[in-house]
Structure formats: C-alpha cells, structure tokens
C-alpha positions as CSV (number, residue, x, y, z in Angstrom):
1,M,-8.0,4.3,7.8
2,N,-5.8,1.7,6.0
3,S,-6.2,1.4,2.0
4,F,-8.1,-2.2,2.1
5,H,-10.5,-0.5,5.1
6,L,-10.7,2.9,2.9
7,L,-12.0,0.9,-0.5
8,I,-14.8,-1.4,1.1
9,F,-15.8,1.6,3.3
10,S,-16.3,3.2,-0.2
11,V,-17.9,0.8,-1.9
12,V,-20.2,0.2,0.8
13,I,-21.4,4.1,0.7
14,L,-21.7,3.8,-2.9
15,F,-23.8,0.7,-2.6
16,R,-26.2,2.4,0.4
17,C,-26.6,5.4,-1.0
18,L,-27.7,4.6,-4.4
19,N,-30.9,6.7,-5.1
20,P,-30.9,9.6,-2.4
21,T,-34.0,11.4,-2.1
22,R,-33.5,14.9,-0.7
23,A,-37.4,15.0,0.3
24,A,-39.4,17.7,1.7
25,N,-40.2,15.9,4.3
26,C,-38.6,13.7,6.1
27,N,-40.5,10.3,9.1
28,P,-40.9,12.8,12.2
29,D,-40.0,9.8,14.1
30,D,-36.6,9.6,12.5
31,E,-36.3,13.9,12.4
32,A,-37.1,13.3,16.8
33,G,-34.1,10.4,17.1
34,L,-31.8,13.1,14.9
35,L,-32.5,15.9,16.6
36,A,-32.2,13.8,20.5
37,F,-29.0,13.2,18.9
38,K,-27.7,16.3,18.8
39,S,-29.1,17.6,22.1
40,G,-27.1,15.0,23.4
41,I,-23.8,16.4,22.1
42,T,-22.4,19.4,24.5
43,K,-19.7,20.8,22.1
44,D,-20.2,20.9,18.2
45,P,-17.1,24.0,17.3
46,S,-16.8,22.8,14.3
47,G,-21.0,23.4,12.7
48,I,-21.1,19.6,11.7
49,L,-24.7,19.8,12.5
50,S,-25.1,23.3,12.3
51,S,-27.7,22.1,9.0
52,W,-29.4,20.2,11.7
53,K,-32.7,22.5,11.8
54,N,-36.3,21.9,12.3
55,D,-37.9,24.0,10.0
56,T,-35.8,21.9,7.3
57,S,-36.5,17.7,6.1
58,C,-33.3,15.9,8.2
59,C,-33.4,14.3,4.6
60,S,-30.9,17.3,3.5
61,W,-29.3,17.6,6.7
62,D,-25.4,17.4,6.5
63,G,-24.5,13.2,7.0
64,V,-28.0,12.3,6.5
65,N,-29.3,10.4,3.9
66,C,-32.6,8.7,3.3
67,R,-34.3,6.5,0.4
68,N,-37.6,7.3,-1.2
69,N,-40.3,6.2,0.9
70,D,-38.5,9.4,2.8
71,R,-36.7,7.3,5.6
72,V,-32.9,7.6,6.8
73,V,-31.1,4.5,5.7
74,T,-27.5,6.3,6.4
75,L,-26.2,8.4,9.2
76,T,-23.1,9.8,8.5
77,V,-20.8,11.6,10.9
78,N,-17.4,12.0,10.1
79,I,-14.6,14.1,11.4
80,E,-11.6,14.3,9.4
81,S,-8.7,16.9,10.8
82,V,-7.1,15.8,13.3
83,D,-7.4,19.4,15.0
84,A,-8.7,18.4,18.9
85,G,-10.0,21.6,18.8
86,I,-13.0,20.4,16.5
87,F,-14.3,17.3,17.6
88,L,-17.7,16.7,19.2
89,A,-18.5,16.4,22.8
90,G,-21.5,14.5,24.4
91,T,-22.9,11.3,24.4
92,I,-24.6,9.3,21.3
93,S,-28.2,9.1,21.8
94,P,-30.2,6.0,22.9
95,S,-33.2,8.0,21.1
96,L,-31.6,7.5,17.6
97,A,-33.7,3.5,18.2
98,K,-36.4,5.7,16.0
99,L,-34.2,5.2,12.6
100,Q,-36.1,1.8,12.4
101,H,-34.7,1.8,8.6
102,L,-31.1,2.8,9.1
103,E,-28.5,0.2,7.7
104,G,-25.5,2.2,8.1
105,L,-24.4,4.2,11.2
106,V,-21.0,5.5,10.9
107,F,-19.3,7.9,13.6
108,I,-15.8,8.5,13.4
109,N,-13.2,10.4,15.0
110,L,-15.7,11.9,17.4
111,K,-13.0,11.6,19.9
112,N,-14.7,13.6,23.0
113,I,-17.7,11.4,22.9
114,T,-18.2,9.0,25.3
115,G,-20.6,6.5,27.0
116,P,-20.7,2.6,26.5
117,F,-21.7,0.2,24.2
118,P,-24.6,2.1,22.1
119,R,-27.1,-0.8,23.0
120,F,-30.0,1.1,20.6
121,L,-28.3,-0.8,17.7
122,F,-29.8,-3.9,18.9
123,R,-33.1,-2.1,18.6
124,L,-32.9,-1.8,14.7
125,P,-33.4,-4.6,12.4
126,R,-32.4,-3.9,8.7
127,L,-28.4,-2.6,10.3
128,E,-25.8,-3.7,8.3
129,Y,-22.9,-2.0,8.7
130,V,-21.3,0.0,12.2
131,Y,-18.7,2.5,12.1
132,L,-18.0,3.8,15.7
133,E,-14.2,4.7,15.1
134,N,-11.8,7.0,17.7
135,S,-13.8,7.7,20.1
136,R,-13.6,7.6,23.7
137,L,-16.7,5.0,24.5
138,S,-15.8,2.7,27.1
139,G,-17.0,-0.5,29.0
140,P,-17.7,-4.2,28.1
141,L,-18.7,-4.8,24.2
142,P,-22.0,-6.6,25.1
143,V,-22.6,-10.7,25.5
144,N,-24.9,-10.0,22.9
145,I,-23.4,-8.5,20.7
146,G,-24.0,-11.7,18.6
147,S,-27.5,-10.9,18.1
148,L,-26.8,-7.9,15.7
149,S,-26.8,-11.1,13.0
150,H,-27.2,-8.8,10.1
151,L,-23.9,-6.7,10.4
152,D,-21.5,-7.3,7.4
153,M,-19.2,-4.8,8.9
154,L,-18.8,-4.2,12.2
155,T,-15.1,-1.8,13.7
156,V,-15.1,-0.6,16.9
157,K,-11.8,0.8,16.7
158,G,-9.9,3.6,18.4
159,N,-12.2,3.0,22.0
160,Q,-11.8,2.0,25.4
161,F,-13.5,-0.8,25.0
162,T,-12.3,-3.4,28.0
163,G,-13.1,-6.8,29.0
164,P,-13.1,-10.5,26.5
165,I,-14.0,-10.6,23.3
166,P,-17.8,-12.0,23.4
167,K,-18.1,-15.1,23.2
168,S,-21.4,-14.5,20.7
169,I,-19.5,-12.7,17.9
170,S,-19.1,-16.2,16.3
171,N,-22.8,-15.5,15.5
172,L,-22.6,-12.9,13.2
173,T,-22.3,-15.4,10.6
174,R,-22.7,-12.6,7.2
175,L,-19.8,-10.3,8.9
176,N,-16.7,-9.8,6.3
177,Y,-15.5,-7.5,7.9
178,L,-14.5,-7.1,12.1
179,N,-12.4,-4.7,13.4
180,L,-11.7,-4.5,17.4
181,G,-7.7,-2.8,17.0
182,G,-7.1,0.0,19.4
183,N,-9.3,-0.4,22.6
184,L,-8.1,-2.2,26.1
185,L,-9.5,-5.7,25.7
186,T,-8.6,-8.7,27.5
187,G,-8.2,-12.8,27.1
188,T,-8.1,-14.9,24.3
189,I,-9.0,-15.0,20.4
190,P,-12.8,-16.5,21.1
191,L,-13.1,-19.9,19.3
192,G,-16.0,-19.2,17.7
193,I,-13.9,-16.6,15.1
194,G,-13.8,-19.5,13.4
195,N,-17.5,-19.0,12.3
196,L,-17.1,-16.4,10.5
197,K,-16.6,-17.8,7.3
198,L,-17.3,-14.7,4.9
199,M,-14.0,-12.7,6.3
200,S,-12.3,-10.6,4.3
201,N,-10.9,-8.4,7.5
202,L,-10.1,-9.5,10.8
203,N,-8.7,-6.9,12.8
204,L,-7.6,-7.1,16.4
205,D,-4.5,-5.4,16.9
206,D,-3.4,-2.9,19.8
207,N,-5.1,-4.7,22.5
208,R,-4.3,-6.4,25.2
209,L,-5.5,-10.0,24.2
210,S,-2.8,-13.2,25.2
211,G,-2.5,-17.1,24.9
212,T,-1.8,-18.6,22.3
213,I,-3.3,-18.0,18.5
214,P,-6.4,-20.4,18.1
215,N,-6.3,-22.4,15.7
216,I,-9.1,-21.7,14.2
217,F,-8.0,-19.9,10.2
218,K,-8.9,-23.0,7.8
219,P,-13.3,-21.8,7.1
220,L,-12.0,-18.6,6.8
221,T,-11.0,-18.9,2.8
222,K,-11.6,-14.9,1.7
223,L,-9.7,-13.6,4.4
224,R,-8.2,-11.1,3.1
225,V,-6.0,-8.8,5.8
226,L,-5.5,-10.2,9.6
227,T,-3.8,-7.6,12.2
228,L,-3.6,-8.9,15.9
229,S,-0.4,-6.6,16.4
230,R,0.6,-5.5,19.6
231,N,-1.2,-8.1,21.6
232,G,0.8,-10.2,24.0
233,F,0.3,-13.6,22.0
234,S,2.8,-16.4,23.0
235,G,3.5,-20.0,21.3
236,T,4.0,-20.6,17.1
237,L,1.7,-19.8,14.7
238,P,-0.5,-22.5,14.0
239,P,-1.0,-24.6,11.2
240,S,-4.6,-23.7,10.0
241,I,-2.7,-20.0,9.1
242,A,-1.0,-22.1,6.1
243,S,-5.1,-22.7,4.6
244,L,-5.1,-18.7,4.0
245,A,-2.5,-19.3,1.0
246,P,-4.4,-18.4,-1.9
247,V,-5.6,-14.7,-0.6
248,L,-3.8,-13.2,2.0
249,A,-2.6,-9.9,1.2
250,F,-1.5,-8.5,4.8
251,L,-0.2,-10.5,7.7
252,E,0.8,-8.6,10.6
253,L,1.4,-10.2,13.8
254,S,4.2,-7.3,15.6
255,Q,4.9,-6.6,19.0
256,N,3.9,-9.9,20.5
257,N,5.9,-12.8,22.3
258,L,5.3,-15.6,19.3
259,S,8.5,-17.8,19.2
260,G,9.3,-21.1,17.0
261,S,10.8,-20.6,13.4
262,I,9.1,-19.0,10.1
263,P,7.0,-21.5,8.5
264,S,7.6,-22.4,5.4
265,Y,4.4,-22.8,4.1
266,L,4.2,-18.4,3.8
267,S,6.1,-19.5,0.4
268,R,2.3,-20.5,-1.0
269,F,0.9,-16.8,0.1
270,K,1.2,-15.8,-3.7
271,S,-1.3,-12.7,-2.8
272,L,1.0,-11.5,0.1
273,D,1.1,-7.5,0.4
274,T,2.5,-7.4,3.5
275,L,4.2,-9.4,6.5
276,D,5.3,-7.9,9.4
277,L,6.2,-10.6,12.4
278,S,8.7,-7.8,13.7
279,K,8.8,-7.3,17.9
280,N,8.5,-11.3,18.6
281,R,11.2,-13.5,18.9
282,F,11.2,-15.6,15.9
283,S,14.4,-17.6,15.7
284,G,16.6,-19.8,13.3
285,A,17.3,-19.0,9.3
286,V,14.3,-17.3,7.0
287,P,13.1,-20.1,5.4
288,K,14.7,-20.3,1.6
289,S,11.3,-20.5,-0.5
290,L,10.5,-16.9,0.9
291,S,11.9,-16.0,-2.3
292,K,8.9,-17.2,-3.8
293,L,7.1,-14.3,-2.6
294,T,7.2,-12.4,-5.9
295,K,4.4,-10.0,-5.4
296,I,5.8,-8.9,-1.7
297,A,6.2,-5.0,-1.2
298,N,6.8,-4.9,2.3
299,I,8.9,-7.4,4.5
300,N,9.4,-6.3,8.2
301,L,11.2,-9.3,10.1
302,S,12.9,-6.5,12.9
303,H,13.7,-7.7,16.7
304,N,13.9,-11.4,16.5
305,L,16.3,-13.9,16.9
306,L,16.5,-14.5,12.9
307,T,20.4,-15.8,11.8
308,D,21.4,-16.7,8.7
309,P,21.2,-16.9,5.9
310,F,18.5,-14.2,4.7
311,P,17.1,-15.7,0.8
312,V,17.7,-13.5,-1.9
313,M,14.1,-12.2,-2.6
314,N,13.0,-12.3,-6.4
315,V,10.2,-9.5,-6.4
316,K,8.9,-9.1,-9.8
317,D,7.0,-6.0,-8.7
318,D,9.9,-4.5,-6.6
319,I,9.8,-4.7,-2.6
320,L,8.9,-1.1,-1.0
321,T,10.2,-1.2,2.9
322,L,12.6,-3.6,4.5
323,D,13.6,-3.9,7.9
324,L,15.9,-6.6,9.0
325,S,17.4,-4.6,11.2
326,Y,18.2,-6.0,15.1
327,N,18.4,-10.2,14.6
328,K,21.3,-12.1,14.1
329,F,21.8,-11.7,10.8
330,Q,25.9,-11.7,9.9
331,M,25.3,-10.3,6.4
332,K,29.2,-8.6,5.6
333,K,27.5,-6.2,3.0
334,I,24.2,-4.8,1.9
335,P,23.3,-7.7,0.0
336,D,23.2,-7.1,-3.7
337,W,19.8,-7.8,-4.5
338,I,18.5,-4.9,-2.3
339,T,21.3,-2.3,-4.1
340,S,19.1,-3.7,-7.8
341,T,16.3,-3.4,-6.3
342,S,14.1,-0.6,-8.1
343,L,11.4,0.8,-6.1
344,L,12.8,0.1,-3.0
345,Y,11.9,3.4,-0.4
346,S,12.9,2.2,3.3
347,L,15.6,0.3,3.5
348,K,16.4,-0.6,7.6
349,L,19.4,-3.1,8.6
350,A,20.6,-2.1,11.4
351,N,23.0,-4.3,13.8
352,C,22.9,-6.6,10.8
353,G,26.6,-7.5,10.7
354,I,28.0,-5.4,7.8
355,K,31.4,-4.4,7.7
356,M,31.9,-2.5,4.4
357,R,32.3,1.4,2.8
358,L,29.1,3.0,3.0
359,D,31.6,4.6,-0.6
360,D,31.3,1.3,-2.5
361,W,27.2,0.9,-2.1
362,K,25.7,2.1,-5.4
363,P,22.4,1.8,-5.4
364,T,21.0,0.6,-9.1
365,R,18.7,3.4,-9.3
366,T,19.1,6.8,-7.3
367,D,17.2,9.4,-5.7
368,H,14.5,6.9,-4.7
369,Y,15.3,6.6,-0.9
370,V,13.1,8.0,1.7
371,S,14.9,6.3,5.1
372,I,17.6,4.0,5.4
373,D,18.6,3.5,8.9
374,L,22.1,1.5,8.8
375,S,23.3,2.1,12.9
376,E,25.2,-0.5,14.3
377,N,26.6,-2.2,11.9
378,D,30.9,-1.7,11.4
379,I,30.8,1.2,8.4
380,R,33.3,2.1,7.5
381,G,33.5,6.0,4.8
382,S,31.6,8.4,4.3
383,P,27.7,9.2,3.2
384,A,28.7,11.9,1.0
385,T,27.7,10.3,-2.3
386,L,25.1,8.9,-1.0
387,F,23.4,12.4,0.1
388,K,24.3,14.2,-3.5
389,E,22.5,11.3,-5.5
390,E,19.3,10.7,-2.7
391,H,17.7,14.2,-3.1
392,Q,14.3,13.2,-1.4
393,L,15.8,11.1,1.0
394,R,14.3,12.1,5.3
395,E,15.7,10.5,7.7
396,F,19.7,8.6,7.7
397,R,20.5,6.8,10.8
398,A,23.9,5.4,10.5
399,S,24.8,5.6,14.8
400,G,27.2,3.1,16.1
401,N,29.3,2.9,13.7
402,K,33.3,3.8,12.3
403,L,32.3,7.1,9.7
404,R,35.0,9.4,9.6
405,F,34.3,12.4,7.4
406,D,34.6,16.1,7.7
407,M,31.2,17.0,8.4
408,E,31.5,20.6,7.3
409,K,31.6,19.2,3.7
410,L,28.2,16.9,4.0
411,S,25.6,18.7,1.4
412,I,22.3,17.9,4.0
413,S,19.1,18.5,1.5
414,K,16.3,20.6,2.3
415,S,14.5,17.1,2.5
416,L,16.6,15.5,4.6
417,E,14.1,15.8,8.3
418,T,16.1,13.5,11.0
419,L,19.7,13.0,10.9
420,D,21.6,10.3,12.9
421,L,25.3,10.5,13.4
422,S,25.7,9.4,16.9
423,R,29.4,7.5,18.0
424,N,30.6,7.6,15.1
425,L,34.3,9.2,14.2
426,V,32.8,12.1,11.9
427,F,34.8,15.7,12.6
428,G,35.4,18.9,11.6
429,K,32.8,22.0,12.0
430,V,28.9,21.6,12.0
431,P,28.0,23.4,9.6
432,V,24.6,25.5,9.8
433,T,22.4,23.5,7.6
434,V,21.7,21.5,10.0
435,D,19.0,23.5,12.2
436,G,16.7,23.3,8.7
437,L,16.6,19.0,10.5
438,K,13.5,18.0,13.0
439,R,15.7,15.9,14.5
440,L,19.8,15.6,14.8
441,N,22.1,13.8,17.0
442,L,25.9,14.0,16.1
443,S,26.7,13.4,20.0
444,Q,30.0,11.3,21.1
445,N,31.9,12.0,17.9
446,H,35.1,14.3,16.9
447,L,33.2,17.6,15.8
448,C,35.2,21.0,16.9
449,G,34.7,24.2,16.6
450,K,31.7,26.9,17.6
451,L,29.0,25.6,17.1
452,P,25.3,27.0,14.5
453,V,22.3,29.0,16.2
454,T,20.1,25.6,16.3
455,K,17.4,24.6,17.9
456,F,18.2,21.2,19.3
457,P,19.5,20.6,22.4
458,A,22.2,19.9,24.1
459,S,21.9,16.1,24.3
460,A,22.8,16.2,20.5
461,F,26.3,17.5,20.1
462,A,27.4,16.0,23.7
463,G,30.6,13.9,23.9
464,N,33.0,15.0,20.8
465,K,36.0,15.7,23.5
466,D,34.7,19.1,24.8
467,C,36.1,20.6,21.4
468,L,32.2,21.8,20.5
469,C,30.9,25.6,22.5
470,G,28.4,27.6,22.2
471,Y,25.0,27.6,23.2
472,P,23.2,25.4,24.2
473,L,27.1,23.6,25.1
474,A,29.3,26.1,27.4
475,P,30.5,29.9,25.8
476,C,33.4,29.7,23.4
477,K,36.4,31.1,24.9
478,G,37.9,34.5,23.8
C-alpha cells in the first residue's frame, strides 16, 4: 500500500468509525452472517477470528465496528505479517449479505482465500468502500459491477481476476479510488472510465491489458495518481493527459510498449512527484522544459531510446531517486546538477556514456547515497574514496567499466549489501570483509590468491585468469 493509498484508507476508516459503540448486544442477522463467514474459514493459524464467539456481542469482536443502533457498519480483516504461515484459508461466505448496514468491507492479505468475486456485495445497499486486496480470488469481474453505484472506493489489487474490465464500471460515478492492479485482466481500458469525474487514484498496473491508452483524461480533473505500469499498452501518450497537469502527482507507465517522444506538456505538471516511463520505447531528446518540474522527487526514464541532451534539472526540494540507465545518452561525466543535489539517495546511470575517473566525482553532500549503479560505462579509477564517505551505501554496481585498484584495500562498510565489480581491471586479493555482503560479483577481473571463506557461488569469482583458488573454486596448490 503506497503512502497516498494508505492516507485515503486511514481517513476513510477514521471517518467511518466515529462514535463506534461496543454494545452489549448486536443484531442477530449480523451475528449470523459473521459466524457464517467464520465457518467458511478452514484455517486461522494466527487466531485473528478467535474473539468471534457466540456468547459475546459481535460488536466487540476484532475487526467489527457497530454504530448506535447496534448494526455492523465496517468489517476489517487485515493480516499485516509477511509470514505465509499465518494467512487465513477458506472462502468468503455469501451470508455476509446479512450485514445490511455494512458500509465498508476491508479484507487485506488474506492470501489463501479463494473463490470468485463476492456476489453478496450487490445485496448490501449501503456499501461505500470495498478492499479485497492480496487474496486468491479468481474468475471474471462481474459484468454488472457498475451496480455498486454507491462505492467511493474499490480495490481488488493482487488477486487472480481474469477477463476484461467490465464496461459497466463507467456507472461508478461516485468512485474516487479504483485499484484493479496485480491481476490477470485482459483487453483495453474502457472508454467509460472517463466518466468517473471524482477519481483521484486510478491503478491498473501489473495486468495483461493492451491496446493504446485511450484519450479519456480531460474530465478527470481530480486525478492525482495514474498507474498503468506492467501491461502491454502501445502507441503514444494521449493528448488529454495534459489536462491532468494541475493536480497529478504520480505518473507511472513503466514496462509497456509505449513509443514516440516524451511530450513537452509534462513540464506543466507542477505537482508531479514521480515520473516513471521506464522500459518502453520512448525516443528522441528529453524536452528541455522538464527542468521546470521543480517539485519532482523521483524520475525513472531507464530502458528507452532517449538521446542527448538531458536537461539540467532545477529541483527546489531536491530529487530523491534518478534512473536514466540504458538509453542512448553520451553524458561523458556525471552531470554537475546531479553532483550538487543534497538529497539524492538512489542514482542509476548505467550505460550512459560516462567517461571519467571515479576518483574525480565529488558529491557536494556525502554520506547520503543508498544505491549507486554506474555499470556499462567507461569509468576508470577506484571507488575507495566514495566508500569511505558514503557510510549508508547498501548497493554499488559498476560492472563493465575500467576500474583498476587493489581489492584488498577497499573498505567495505557494514551497511553495504550488494557489490558488483564484475568485468573490470580490479587486482589483488579478495578481502574477508566481503562475507558480510548479501550479493557479490567479482567475476572477470585480475584478482589473485586464496579466497576467504564465504557463502557465494563460484560464478561470483569466475574469470579471474585462474589466479584465484580455494572454495568454491579449485583448491590452492601446495
């Protein structure tokens, strides 16, 4: 759940639960419906439903909230752990239709719950928000999903729903949050989504959707988040996206087959925090006018066909993450505006035509980088000075360069988790400090001597002219 999603969820739950009461009794229909739901659960290893007992008021059960008339208005079952062993298993009982005053249903991370889209939702006249996230629900979304016309939030993220997005979704005109991401949906984006004028968050990522992105965004004047990543969309960006300029904060279109140039109208998106167009086929120069995006914090344009020059960014609040890797840039050096940023913690400039000595790169502020990727360039020298100053660094990748230094003298901090120096000119012995890493690749260098005891496979040390020895390589002679 991203921060914007969490904020909306928290506000709604707070609003819905104002003045809840822990009554001595609860409505018999509500109690029967809840107990039927519990009976459909075949495994509850964490005991999340253990308080649901006949001899107590259902209004006092965990996850159940009532109002003054003793009717259940919200039901929340949320497994926060990542431990798969504690997830509920079973099906969702249709008897939950007995909860006729239900306004909100929140089922999150019930990862062993199976079955189709719960049809009983259509029999709940007061339902306003539905969270069915990260379960194993499957089958098509109902063609009449538009009948849930009172909904202002709907998320079925992280299930196994198949088939097209129903056209009737255009009838959910009160909707301000729609998340269908992380499913197996196919087909195109229905044109009727343009009718959802109150929408603030539209997430269709990680599906199997295709076709062009329709030109439907002009009426969506409240849209702050648009996420269509990891699908099969093709063609150019529709011109109506320009109408989102006043409020859009997140534009995420990565891992599609989009093409054409990056439109200059993006420079008018003054509220834009995140721009992710990575892993598409965008080409041409990045518009110089993008330098006007003074509030942008995250830029990912990697894995496209973009060419020089990249604009000098003028970020007032400072950029946090930047990935320009694997385009057709010939930067020659790390740009000065990057070197002078004070909050940038993730920098990825792999295959950007950089030709310089790493020793000559002196970031204005040190000890703030967490991730650096400078792979596939023409960088010489040593990362020794960088490593001494960047104590927070967790990932450093510089494979496929011309780095030349004594590996044994490289200071590896305890924070470093990933180190990739493969295909360079690194010499000397492998220090024992590499054993503290989680991932290591020192292959295709000029290293020599006996390896320290580590957990890494032979591939991490291969191609060092047979000068390295000891497990997991061949035993040392003598």
